[in-house]
N, C-alpha and C positions, 0 to 999 in steps of 0.2 A: 744364472738360469738353473743351476743345480737346486738352489733353495726353492725357486718357484715351481720347478717340476716335481721335486721329490719331498720337500719338507714343508710346503705350505699347509698350515693347519687352520682349522676352524676354531677360533678362540672367542668365547663368550665372556663378557665382563659385566659384573653386577655393580651398579652404581655409576655415577658420573661426576664425582667430586674431582678435585685437582689431581689426586694420585691416579685415579682411574683414567682420567683424560690423558695424563702423561703416558701411562703404560700403553693405552690404546694407540697413541701415535708412534711410539717406539716399535710396537709389535707390527703395526701396519707397514711401517717403513721396511721391515724385514720381509715383507711379502705375504704376511698372514691375512686371512679373512677375519676381520675383527668386528664384532657386534656388541654394542653397549646397551644394557637395559637399565632404565631409571624408573623407580617407583613413583616419583612425583611428576607433575605436569611439565616441569622445565628442568633442564640439566643444571649442573653446578654443585650438587650436594648442598653442603651448608653455606655455600657462597651464592645462593640464589638471590634474586632481586625482587623487591616489592615496589609496585607502582600504585599510587592512589591519589586521585584528585590533583594531578599535576606534579606530585612529589615523587621522588625516586630514592629508594634506600637499598644499600647493600645489607642483606639480612644477617650475614655472618661476618667473615673477616673484613676488617676495615683498615688494617695497617699494612703498608707495602714496604717491607724491610728486605735486606739482602738482595738488592737489584741484580747483583752479579749472578745469583742462582737462576733468576729468570732469563738473563741473557745467555747463560750457559745452556739452558734447556732449548731455547729457540735456535741457538747456534748449532746444536746437534742436527738440525734439519736445514741448515744453510740459511737460516732466517735471523732477524733481529726483532726485539720487542717493538721497535719503531715501525716495523712493517705492518703491525696490527693495532697498536695503540700509542697514545702520547703520554709521557710521564711528566709530572710536575713535582719539583722538589719543594717540600713545604718549609716555609720560613715565617715564624718559628716552626720547628718540628712539632712541638706541643708545649702546652703550659701545664704546670702542676700547682693547684690551688691549696693553700694551707690555712687561709683565713679570709676575712671579708676583704675582697679586692686585693688580696695579698697572694701573689703567685710568683713562681720562678719560670721564666721562659727559657726553653732549650733551643739554642740557635741552630742553624743549618750547617754549622762548621765547627770543628774542634777548637780552634784558637779562641773563638768567642765564648765557647762553653768553658774553657779553661779560665778566661777572664771572669766569667760569672761566678765560678767556684771560688776564685781568689777573693772576689769582693765580699763573699759571704763568710768564708773561713780563711783567714790569712795563712798562707803557706800551702793551701790545698791545691792551688793551680799546678805547681810542680809535681805534687803527689799524683794528681790526676793524669798528667802527661805520662808519668812512669807506669801507672796502672793501665792506661790505654795502650801503651807500647806492648805490654804483656798480653792484653786482650787481643790486640791485632795478631800477635804471634800465635795465640790459641786459635784465632779465627782462620789463619792461613793453614794451620794443621787440621782443624776440624772440618771446616766447610769446603776446603779445597781438596781434602783427601779422605779423612776418616769416615765422614757421613756417606761417602760414595762406596762403602763396603757393605755387603749384604747381611751382616749380623749372623754369620754361620759359625764363626769360631772366635774364641777370646784372643787368638793370635792376631786378629785383625787390628787390635788396639795397640799391639806392641810394635813400635817403630823407634828409630833412633831419636826422633823428636819427642815422642810421648814418654820415653824412658827418662828424659831430662825433667819431665813435669809430673812424675808420679806423685809427688807431694800434694799437687793440686787436686788429686782425686781423693785425698784423705782429709782435706779441709773443705769448707763450704763458702759460698758467696757471702753470706751474712757475716761470718766470722772475719773474713778478709777485709770486707768493706769497713766494719767497725774498728779494725786495727788501724786502718789508714786514715779514716776521717772521723771527726768529732761531731760535726753539725748533723743533727737528726734529719733535717730536710734533705741535705745532700746524700745522706745514707739511703733514704727512701728512694730518691731518684735513681741511685746506682743499683738498688735492689729490684727496681721495677722491671727491667727487661727480662729477667729470668722467669717472671710470672707467665710469659708466653710459653714456657716449657711445662707449665702445669703444676709446678711444685713450689713449696715455700723456699725462699732463699737459704734458709738454714738447712734444707735437705738437698740443696743443689750443689754438686761439686764445684770447687773453685775454677776448674778448667772451663766451666761454662761462662766465664767472664767474656768469652767471645761474643756473647749477646750484647755486651756493652759496646763493643766495637761496631756491631751491626747498628746500634743506636747512634752513638756519638760520632763514629768514624764514617759510616756510609750514609747516614741520614734517613729521614722519613720521606717517602714519596707518595704520590697519589695518581693513579691512572685518571686521565682527564675527566671521564664520566663515571668513575667508580671502579671498584674491584671486579665488578661483573665484566668489565672490559677484558680482563684476563681470561675469564671463562669463555667469552665469545671468541677470543683469539685462539684459545686452545681447541675449541670446537671447530673453528674454521680450518685450522691446521689439520686436525684429525680427519675432517671430511675430505680435504684435499688429498689425503693419503688413502682414502677409500673406506674409512670407518663408517659404519652404519649405526644410527642411534634410534632407539625406541623409548619414548616416554610413557608414563602411565602403565608401566610394565612391572608388576609386582612379582617377585620371585617367591614361590611357595615351597620349593624343595630342590635340593641337589640330589640327583639320582646317582648312586654308586653301585657299580657291579664289579665283583672280584677285586675290591679295594681300589677301584679306579673311578674317578668322576667322569661320567659319560654324558650327562644331560642336565638341563634345568627344567623345572615346571614353571612356566611364565603365564600368568593369568589363565591357568588351567590347561595350557598346551605344553607338550614336551618339545624342547629344543635341544637337539643333540649337539655335542661339541667334542673336539679333541682335547681342548684345555679349557678350564674354567678358572677365572680370576675374579676375586671379590675385592672391590674397593669400598664395600659397605662395612658397617660395624663388624669387627672380627667376631665378637661374642655372638651377635645375632646370626652371622653367617653360619657359625657352627651349629646353631639350633636348627638350621635347614637340613642338617645331616642327621641320620639315625645316631643315637647316643654312642654306639660302639665305634663310630667313625670320628668322633670328636677328639681332638688332640689335647684340649684343655678342659678340665672339670669345672663345675660351678664353684667348687672350693678354691680352685686356682684363681678364678676371676674375683671372688670375694676377698682374696688375700692381696690383691694388687692395689696400689695407690693410684687413684684416678684424678685427673685434672678436674677443676671445678665445673659445675653447671653455671648457667647464667640466667638472670632475669633481664630481658631486653625490651626496650620500648622504642617504637618508631613513631615520631611525633611531628605533626605539621603545625607550624606557627604562622599566624597571619601577619607577622611583622618581622623585621630584621632584629636579630638578637645582638645585644651589645656586650662588650667586655669579655669576649671569648676568642678562641683560636679554633682551627680546624679540629685538632685533637686536644682534649683537656682531661686531666686526671684530678680528682677531688680527694685529696689526702688530708682533709681537715679533721679527721677522727683517728682513733687508734689503729694504726696499720697492723700491729701484732695481734690485737684482739680480733680483728676481722679474720685474719689468717687462722686463728684458733677455732673460730666459728665455722670455718670450712673444713679444716683437716683434723683437729684434735677432738672437739666435742661438737659434731655437726649440728647446727641449728641456724635459723634465720638470724642474722646479725642485728643487734640492737641499734648500732650506728654503722651503717654500711659505707665503705668507700665506694665510689662509683666513677665511671668513665663516661664522657660525653663527646660526641663527634658531630660536627656541623659541616657536612660536605658541601652545602650550598655556598659556603664562604669561598670555596675553590672552584666549584662547578656550578655554573649558573643554570644548568639543566636540572639540577637536583630539586629545585623548588620554583614555583611561579614567581614572577618578578615582585620584589618587595616583601617576599616571604622567606621563611627559613625551614630547612629540614633538620631535625635533631634525632640523634640515635643515642640512647642511654643504656648503660650496661652495669649491672650489679653482679659481681662474682658470688656464687652460692655453692654450698656443699652439694655434691650429687646425691641423688636418691632422697631429696628433701621433700617435705609436704609442699604441694603446689596447688593453689586454688585462686579464684578470681579475687576474693576478699584480700588475700595476702598481697597479690600483685598491686591492687589499688592502694593498699596501705603503704607499700614501699615506694610506689610512684609519688605519692603525696610527700613522703619523707624526703626523697631526693630533690623533688622540684622545689620544695620550700627551702631546702639548703642551697640549691642552685640560685634561687632568687636572692637569698641573703648574701651569699659569697660573691655574686657578680653585681649586686646592688641594682636590681631591676625587677620589675613585675612582668611575669610571662604566663602565669597560669591561666589568666583570662584570655590569652591570645592563642590558646590551643584550639585548632580546628578539629583535629582528631588525634587519637593515639591508638596504636595496636601493640599488643604485648606478645612475648614469646618466652617460654620458660621450660622447666624440666619436662613437663608432660608433653610439650610440643616437640622437644628434642627426641623423645621416645616415639611419638606418633609419626613424625615426618622423617626421622633418620634412623629409627630403630636403635637409638643410642643407649648403650649400657648405663643404667641408672640415670639416664638423662644428662650425662656429662657433655660438656660443650667442646672440649679440646682433646679428648682421648686419654691415653695413659701418661701419667706424669713421668718426666725424665729424671728420676732419682738415680743414685749410684747403682742400686740393685735392679733398676729397670732401664738400663742403658745398653745399646748395641746388641750383643749376642744374648743378653738377658731379657730381651723383649720377645713377644710371640713371633714365631718364624714366618718368613715370607712364603715358605713352602710347607704344605701340610705334612705332618709327621706320620699320618695314618692313611691318607688317601692320595694315590698317585694322580698327577695332572690337575691338582687343586692348589691354587696359590692365593695369596693375600697381599694387599697393599693398603697404605693409609696410616692414620695417626696412632693406631694401636700396635703397629709393628715398627720396623726400623725405617728411618732414623728417629721418628717421633712426631710430636705435635707441631702445628704451624703450616703455613702455606709453602714456603720454600722446602721444608722437609718433605711435604707431600709430593712435590715435583720430583724430588730425589728418590722417594720411595717408588714412584712409578717407573723410574729408570732402572732401579735395582731389580725390581721383580721382573721387568721385561728381559733384562740380561740373564736372570736366573732361569727363566722359561727357555730362552734360547740355548743356554748351556745344557739344560736337561733334554731338550729336543735333539 
């Protein structure tokens, strides 16, 4: 009662992505009046949904990893994921294509994956088991402990467990994997998971091998009717707790008085608040402040390493597609060259790697009967030139390769396709340079070295999401929402 009578605050939240939804629920649970403003017509941030002609697509995140993080989130409210949505474990988890009808399938359990490695490279099965034991140890330290710290101090990283692993922060994933394995295909499969962190394997500390445990150890899952199931679940939970949502609500300015955030201007109207929390792009949010109130300069943002942008295609096919799995990676071209085209000398790649996702293989509601929904993604450098001609050129590149690699004709079976690229990330999400995943988790952009959850210049102004702690990805977004809610409570 003390909180309700004396400390209940009016909290306004900018954006409705996973981190904002999480924070809204935690703050509402504490008794605060929470209102969420979303600039787009539907909630979910980058995890929105596209429906067209009987087809349904997740527009953004499509991989459900780290199921324990989702369970932990809902458990904080006395709930389970199964109270809201059904999970399906994918088998195989995914395929990786290296040539014409030549692929490696990643099973839904570690023993089978070990067998696959051993068949490809003699002796690698035992090496993989040891590697995964270390990855699990890192996962237990990182995901169950470290990432639930607010990034306030470097001392957060110093524990009895991390002290034993200090060498893993001085090496990198690529170096470690190359030391242990010889087969280039197996190496690429082991380097793949850290791409979710937004950086090259050669720039990602060895400690982040916990992503390999998330992959091989915990498996790849799919909410029955798509990732938007999670958005709807979190929205329902938030509404049950009293959170109010407003869509089509563009934030034009954050009003600051005496170095304290006091209100938002939303669609031309002033909305007063005791606390303002932004789950929108961090850089964009600071542009809503007068320059003197911004904690980070343009020079700072220019100096950061950002995760890639993406060229996405949502495609409806009038037939079932053959020789595919729910998730498929196409690594039939030079992995390292494409990485250079993103990070070293940014340009459109001559030969792009790409990812394809066919949710209608798992979810019959994703496409009309006898048809297939396809989602294609090409990672690109942020801030790259983006126009319709380039989008069309690259769609033709990947669909021709797809036809060759899977030995089938599909181009003439396309009913429609919609694209989404850098310009759209900027327009729809105010994304800095059109990045798709936020700020990369490199050694110098980890934990306390990332932009802060609490503004350093303006009181009662907070941030959450993929540009602050703990970093990119859906599970980290849930954690970020919890961290900022706890920080707000502490300061209140």
